N, C-alpha and C positions, 0 to 999 in steps of 0.2 A: 576466666575471671569476669569477663563481660557477660557471659551466659549466666553465671551465678548471680551477678548483680541484677540482671534483668528479671530473674526469677523472684528475687527479693522485692523488686519494684512492683511486679505483678501482684504478689501476695498483699502488698500494701495498697493496691488499687491505683498505682501510678503508671497507667498504661503508656502514656506518651514517653515517659522516661525509659520505660522498659523497651519500647520500640527503638528509641535512639541507641540504647546499648546493644540491641540485637543487630541493628544496621552496622554498628561498629564491629561487632563480632563477625558478621557476614563478610565485611570488607577484609578482615584478617584471615578468615577461613571460609571461603564461599562454598566449599563442598562438604562442610561438616553437617551430617544428617540431623544431629540433635538440635543444632542452631536453626536449620531450615525448618524442622518440624515445629519447634517452639515459636518461631516467627509466624508460621502459618496459624498456630493456635491463637496468638495475640491478635492477628488480623481478623480471624473469625470471631473471637469473643468481644473485642473492643470496637471493631469497625463493621462487623457483619459482612466483611468482604470475602465471600466464599470463593470467588474466582481466583483472587490472588493467593488465598489460603491453600486452595487445591493445587495451584501451581507449585507452591513451596513443598507441599506434601509429596507431590510427584518427583520433585527434584531430590528430596531426601531419600525416596525409594530408589532413585536411579543410582545413588551412591551406596545405599544400604538396603537391598531388596527385602530383607527380613525385619526391618525396623518395625517393631510391634505397634507403637503409638501412631506412627505415620500410616501404617496399613489401616488401623481402625479409623483414623481421621479421614483418610481418603475414601473409605467405604461410605462414609457419611456425606462428604462434600461432592463426590463425583456426580451422583444423580442430580443434585441441585444445580451444578454448573452446566450439565448437559441441557437441563430444562431452560436455564437462562440463555444459553447459546441459541437454542431453537426459537425462543421468543424474539431474540434480536433479529434472526434471519426472517422470521415471519413478519415482523414490523417493517423491515426493509422491503419485503415483497409487496406488502400492502401499499406502501408509499409509491413503489414503482407502478403498480396497477392504477393508482389514482392519476399519475402523470400520463400514462398511456391513454387514459380516457379523455384527456384534455385535447383540445384542438391544436394541431401542429402549426396552424397559421396565426396563432395569437402573436401580436407584435412583441409583447413583453417576454413571452417564452423564447421567441427567436433572438431577442437581445441577450437574454441570459445564456442561450446556447453559444452565441458568439463570444460572450465574455468568458464562459467556462473554457472555451477553446484556448483563449489567450492565457487564462489562469493555469491550465494544464501544462502548457509549454513552459511558462514562467517557473512553476514550482518544480517540474521534473528536471529541468536543467539546473535549477537552483540547488537541488539536493546534491548534485555532483560538483557544486562549487562555483557555478556561473554567477557573476555579480550584477548582471543586468537587472534593472528595476522592471516592474510590470509595465509601466508606461513605455520604457525603452524597448521591451520585448514586443509590445503591440506595434510600435512604430517600425521596427525592423521587418515584421511580418507583413504589414500593410503597405509600406513604401519601399522596402529593400534599401533604405538609406542607412548609412553607417552612423554609429554613435561615437563621438569624440572621446578619446581617453580609454576606450575599451579594446580588448585584444581581438584580433581577427578570429581566433579560435572560439571566443564567446559568441561572436556573430554567427559563425558557422554552425555551432551547436544548436542555436535557435532555428536557423534555416533548415537544418537536418531534421529536427523534430517536426517542423511544419510540413516538409515533404513526406515524412513517414505517416503523419496523420492524414494527409491528402490521399496517400496510397490506401490506407485503411478505408477511408470513406468511399473512394472511387472503385476499389477492387475487392478487398478482403471482406468488407462488411456484407456485401451482396453475393459473395461467392457461395456456390452450393457445394456441400461436401466438407471433408475434413480440413483441419489446419495442417498444412504440409511442412516439411523441412524447408522447402524452397520459399514458402511464405515467410518463415522466420528469417531466412537469409536475405530475402528481398527487403524486409523491414529494417534489418540491421544495416544493409547497404545504404539505405536512405538516411538512417540515423547518423552514420559516419561519413556519408557521401561528400559533404563539404569539408569535414575535418581531416579525414584520412582515407581517401578513396582506395588506397591499396589494401587497407585492412577491412573495409566495408564489405560485408557479406561473405567473409572467410573466417574459418575457425583459427584459433590461435595455435602457434607452433612452439610456444615457450611456456614454462611454468610461471604462474602468477600467484601473488599472495594478497589476500584481502583482510587486513586486520588479523584477527585470530584464526580466520578461516583459510585453510589451504585447499583450493579447488583441486579436482582430479588432474592428473598429468595429461599433457596434450595428446599422447598416444591412445588415451581412453575416450576422448571426446566424441569421436564419430560413433562409437558403439553406444555411449551414454545418450547421445542425442537421438539415436534410433530408438532406444528404449523409451525416451521421453515422448517422442512422437507417437509411439504405440500406446503409451499410457494416456496421452492427451486426447486421443480419439477413440479410446475403448468405451464400450457400452456402459460399464460401471462408472467410469469417470464422468461421462456426459450426463448421466442420471443424477449426479450430485447437484445440490443447490448451486445456482450460478455463481454466487459470491464465494462459496467454498471452493468450487471448481477453479475460479479465476485466481484466488489467492494461492492455492496449491500449485497451479501452473506457474505463477510468478516465482514462488519459492524454489520449485524444482529447477527452473531454468537458471535462476541466479546462483543456485548452489553449484550447478555444473560449471557455470562461468565460462561458456564456450568461446568467448571472444576476448581479444586483447583489451578492448575498450568498448563502452556502450552497452554493457550487460544489463545494468540497472534500468536504463531507458528502454531497452528492447523488452525486458521482462515486464515492465509496467505497460508497454504497448500491447503485448500479448494478453495480459490480464484484462485490459480495457476492451480489447477486441472481443473476448469471451463475454464480457458484461454487455457490451453494445449489441451483440447478436441476440442476447436474451432480453433486450428492451430496456436495459439500464443505461443511465448516463455514465460517462467515464469517471473513475475514481480519481480524485485530486489528492495526492499525498503532499501536504504542505511542507515546504522546506523548513518551517519552524518546528515541524514534528519529526525532523530527521533523526534525532537521538532516539525517540521512541520507535521509529521505523527500524533502525539498526538493532536496537535492543531486542525487538521481537524476532527479527531475523536470526539473531544470535541464539535466542531461546529455541528456535526451530532447529538450528544446527546442533543444539545440545539434546534434541530428542522430543521437544514439545512444540508442535506447530500451531497449537490452539491460540496462543497469544497473537501470533501473526495473522491468523484468520480473523480474529476479533478486531485487530487493528484495521485491517482492510474493510471489514464490515462496517465499522464505525465511520471510517473515511467515506465509504459509499453512502452511508446515511446522511452525512453532511452535504454531499453533492445533491442527493435527492431532496433535502430540505431547501436547497437553493431553488430548484425547479418548482417545488410546491409553493414557495413564497412568490415566485414569478407568476404563477397561475392564480394567485389570489387567496391562497390558504393562510388565514390569519393566525393559525395555531402555531406557526413557526416564526421565530424572530427574524429580523432583517439580517441576512447572512453577511459575513465579512471574511473574505479569503485572502486577498492580497495584503502584503505588509505595508503598501504605500497607497492604497485606495480601497474604498468599500464598493460593493456591488451597486449600492444605491447611487453613489457618485458616478460610477461607470455608466449606468443606464441613463442618467441625466446627460452625460457627455455624448451618448450615442443617439439621443432623441432625433437629431436631424440627419443621421447617417443613413445611407442606403443599406437596407437589410440584406443579409446574406441568405443564400439557399442552404438550409440546414437539414441534417439528419438528427435523429434523437441524440446522438452522441456529441456531435461537434458541427463545424461549418466549413463551407468552401466559399470563397469570395466569388461573386458574380463576374 
């Protein structure tokens, strides 16, 4: 009934009402190919949103591979979407190159690198439910002092991420050769080192459940991780665009879910290690974007990894814009990442601070 009502609304030119009815229909029947296809047509016709339209056509075909209209529609939209994706990656690469040309000794760029370091830890633990504010996160890292009213686990999650990032900066970033299984285990060991030392750096021995996703059983993890490491270091994989390579590595590792806890944080660290080796700053996935982050991961589990790659690419571009703003590029607006402070405020606060020794990706305190 909702589908028929939406068709009538479309013929009357009432696209917004048609879309509301289709959203209702999709909530009732999310795998109905006719609804998915028609919703894609509305998005394409009314919003010129070829990316989302193509996603829905692909979904329709996953449930009905011979759906005639969806096949015709996707034949039209797929080349457009591929071109848009390539433009996005090219734009990101251009911004990276502009940053690499800038002097690494600029005070403003160093301050931004330090702030991004704190922001990365704040958001990555926040995604997992940590309730520390950005200011509290910064204080714990810089002073090792406790915050009243906050749990010991929340403190230890922040300290663990700090140790993991230090390990990346001091060891993995400058390591020659492949990313090994031991590198991943060492990272995870630091992520959980303060929270649960017995689980840090060891694969899980029990079945876990992550929302609608049921990760592989524990007896398959060793084999799957061996396959993952082979893929991670293969010639074809390394030749991918760094953002695509990093996003796929993140997704594949979090899909296997090899650890009892800390899978998301470790996957995001591996993703950023790949990007940092290619000259990119680390991706900051804002905790405010957690829902979109999980939605794109779910879409990848259902067979379409492109939304997740785009999400990571756009997150990478936001971080690049922060760096461009720091080196004086006036074409980007003043960035704002933290929910309780802006980068401009943070830089004012740091004017009198001793500057850290930084790599492109993050910082270590002197």
